[in-house]
C-alpha positions in Angstrom: 3.8 -4.7 -21.4 5.6 -8.0 -21.2 7.2 -8.7 -17.9 10.7 -9.1 -19.4 10.5 -5.5 -20.8 9.4 -4.3 -17.3 12.4 -6.1 -15.7 14.8 -4.4 -18.2 13.3 -1.0 -17.4 13.6 -1.6 -13.6 17.2 -2.6 -13.9 18.2 0.3 -16.2 16.5 2.9 -14.0 17.8 1.4 -10.7 14.2 1.0 -9.4 13.7 -1.0 -6.2 10.8 -3.2 -7.3 8.7 -4.5 -4.4 5.6 -6.6 -4.5 2.8 -5.9 -2.1 0.7 -8.4 -0.3 -2.7 -9.1 -1.9 -5.8 -7.8 -0.1 -3.7 -5.9 2.4 -4.0 -2.2 1.8 -1.6 -1.2 4.5 1.3 -2.5 2.4 0.5 0.1 -0.3 -0.6 2.9 2.1 0.9 5.8 0.2 -0.9 5.0 -3.0 -4.2 4.4 -1.1 -3.8 7.7 0.7 -3.2 9.6 -2.5 -6.3 8.0 -4.1 -8.3 9.0 -1.1 -7.2 12.6 -1.5 -8.2 12.5 -5.1 -11.7 11.1 -4.2 -12.2 13.9 -1.6 -11.3 16.5 -4.1 -13.7 15.1 -6.7 -16.5 15.0 -4.1 -16.1 18.7 -3.4 -15.9 19.6 -7.1 -18.6 17.4 -8.7 -21.6 18.9 -6.8 -23.9 16.1 -7.8 -22.5 15.4 -11.3 -21.0 12.1 -10.3 -21.0 10.6 -13.8 -18.8 13.5 -15.1 -15.9 12.8 -12.7 -13.4 12.1 -15.5 -13.7 15.7 -16.7 -12.6 17.0 -13.3 -9.6 14.7 -12.5 -7.0 17.0 -14.1 -8.4 20.0 -12.1 -8.1 18.0 -8.8 -4.6 16.8 -9.7 -3.5 20.3 -10.5 -4.6 21.4 -7.1 -2.7 18.5 -5.5 0.5 19.5 -7.4 0.2 23.0 -6.0 -0.4 21.9 -2.4 2.6 21.8 0.0 2.3 18.6 2.0 3.7 18.2 5.5 6.0 15.4 4.6 8.1 17.2 1.9 7.2 20.8 2.7 7.8 21.5 -1.0 5.4 21.8 -3.9 5.3 18.6 -6.0 5.3 20.9 -9.1 8.5 22.5 -8.0 10.1 19.2 -7.2 9.5 18.0 -10.7 10.3 21.1 -12.8 12.4 23.1 -10.4 10.3 26.3 -10.4 7.0 27.5 -9.2 3.9 27.0 -11.4 2.9 29.8 -13.7 -0.7 30.6 -14.5 -2.0 32.1 -17.8 -2.4 35.4 -16.0 1.4 35.6 -15.4 2.1 35.1 -19.0 -0.3 37.9 -20.0 1.3 40.3 -17.5 4.8 39.4 -18.9 3.7 40.2 -22.4 2.3 43.6 -21.3 5.5 44.5 -19.5 7.8 43.3 -22.3 10.0 46.0 -23.7 10.2 46.2 -27.5 13.6 45.1 -28.9 13.6 47.2 -32.1 17.0 48.6 -31.2 18.5 45.4 -29.9 22.1 44.7 -30.8 22.6 41.7 -33.0 26.3 41.5 -33.1 28.2 38.2 -32.5 29.5 39.4 -29.2 25.9 40.1 -28.1 24.8 36.6 -29.1 27.7 35.1 -27.1 26.8 37.1 -24.1 23.1 36.0 -24.3 24.3 32.3 -24.6 26.6 32.7 -21.6 23.8 34.2 -19.5 21.5 31.4 -20.6 23.9 28.7 -19.6 24.5 30.3 -16.3 20.7 30.3 -15.7 20.6 26.6 -16.6 23.3 25.8 -14.1 21.6 27.8 -11.4 18.3 26.2 -12.2 19.8 22.7 -11.9 21.5 23.6 -8.6 18.3 25.0 -7.2 16.3 21.9 -8.1 18.9 19.6 -6.6 18.8 21.5 -3.4 15.0 21.5 -3.3 14.9 17.7 -3.8 17.6 17.1 -1.2 15.6 19.2 1.3 12.4 17.3 0.5 14.2 14.0 0.9 15.5 15.0 4.3 12.0 16.1 5.4 10.5 12.8 4.2 13.0 10.8 6.3 12.1 12.9 9.4 8.4 12.5 8.8 8.6 8.8 8.2 10.6 8.4 11.3 7.9 10.1 13.3 5.2 8.0 11.6 7.2 4.8 12.3 7.5 5.6 16.0 3.7 6.2 16.2 2.9 3.0 14.3 5.3 0.8 16.4 3.8 2.1 19.6 0.3 0.8 18.6 1.3 -2.4 16.7 3.1 -5.4 18.0 5.5 -7.6 16.0 4.5 -10.7 14.3 3.5 -13.2 17.0 4.3 -16.3 14.9 7.5 -18.2 14.4 8.9 -20.2 11.5 7.3 -23.7 11.6 4.1 -22.6 13.3 0.8 -23.9 11.9 -1.6 -21.1 11.0 -4.9 -20.4 9.2 -5.1 -17.9 6.4 -8.1 -15.5 6.2 -10.0 -16.2 3.0 -9.6 -13.3 0.6 -12.9 -14.2 -1.0 -14.6 -12.9 2.2 -13.3 -9.4 1.4 -15.1 -9.5 -2.0 -18.6 -10.5 -3.1 -17.3 -13.8 -4.5 -17.7 -15.6 -1.2 -20.5 -18.1 -1.1 -22.9 -18.4 1.8 -21.6 -20.3 4.8 -18.1 -20.4 3.4 -15.3 -20.8 5.9 -13.6 -17.5 6.9 -10.2 -19.2 7.1 -8.4 -21.8 5.0 -5.6 -24.1 5.9 -3.7 -25.1 7.9 -0.4 -23.8 6.5 3.1 -23.8 7.9 5.1 -20.6 8.1 8.1 -21.1 5.8 9.8 -17.7 6.3 9.2 -14.4 7.9 10.2 -10.9 6.5 10.9 -7.6 8.2 7.7 -6.2 6.8 5.5 -8.4 9.0 4.7 -10.7 6.1 5.2 -14.4 5.8 5.8 -17.1 3.2 3.6 -20.1 3.7 3.8 -23.8 2.7 1.0 -26.3 2.4 0.9 -29.4 4.4 2.4 -31.3 1.5 5.4 -29.0 1.3 4.3 -26.8 -1.6 5.5 -23.2 -1.1 3.0 -20.4 -1.9 4.4 -17.8 -4.3 2.8 -14.7 -2.7 3.5 -13.4 0.7 0.7 -12.7 3.2 0.5 -10.2 6.0 0.7 -11.6 9.5 -2.5 -9.7 10.3 -4.3 -12.2 8.0 -3.1 -15.2 10.0 -4.2 -16.8 13.2 -2.7 -19.7 15.1 -4.0 -23.2 14.2 -4.7 -25.4 17.2 -4.5 -29.1 16.7 -7.5 -31.0 18.1 -6.6 -33.7 20.5 -6.9 -37.2 19.1 -10.0 -39.0 20.3 -9.4 -42.1 22.4 -11.7 -45.0 22.9 -12.8 -45.4 26.5 -14.0 -48.7 27.8 -16.5 -48.6 30.7 -17.2 -51.8 32.7 -20.4 -51.9 34.6 -20.9 -54.4 37.3 -24.6 -55.1 37.6 -25.8 -55.2 41.2 -28.9 -56.8 42.5 -30.7 -53.5 42.6 -29.9 -52.9 38.9 -31.1 -56.4 38.1 -34.4 -55.6 39.8 -34.7 -52.3 38.0 -34.0 -54.0 34.6 -36.6 -56.7 35.5 -39.1 -54.0 36.5 -38.5 -51.9 33.3 -38.8 -54.9 31.0 -42.2 -55.4 29.4 -44.5 -58.0 31.0 -44.7 -61.4 29.4 -47.8 -62.3 27.6 
């Protein structure tokens, strides 16, 4: 998909599009956590058939959709469709308990009554799904507030300031593309701007601004080495040193 089409979709749907920092999984923690949950479900389901994992993805996802998480306290299936999931067994039981409609009234008044009852059911369904989503949204805010308090207690704010010289951890070290004896950090760079999400915009020493943000956890302070100064030492030769030099010199032939 071309980026211009994506931008139109984001604008029309009112989506808050945010770009995460590269090679920093904490900035996309919710997605990483969901993927980890899927992996755990696949490990329990495969039972040694590792190459057949695509066949079991839908089964694992179905179980996740019917699990009530602590954050929302609502089934994801119900949040999407507005009612609890139905199994094939439920449909068979409904068919067995269904009353024959051989003597059903087919007058115009009866059709209008059925339509009225149906529309009332639709309105009630929409009201229930709105209430369910509102309750889930409130539970998410409460849970995120608790998680933020726990996170802030264990993590300090960004220790750098705008204008500080820093070194950036090489992302190649996190992959297998790094060569042997390659430097762990690159730079130095200058912090151009800091964000509320503990990320920073960097500039090179020539003033070029890097397009992507980096996490402050990937930075370390750059310390300038003191400039080397030439030191002149004057030695006054004493009589003892002269004797020593004469003694150390090779004998004349």
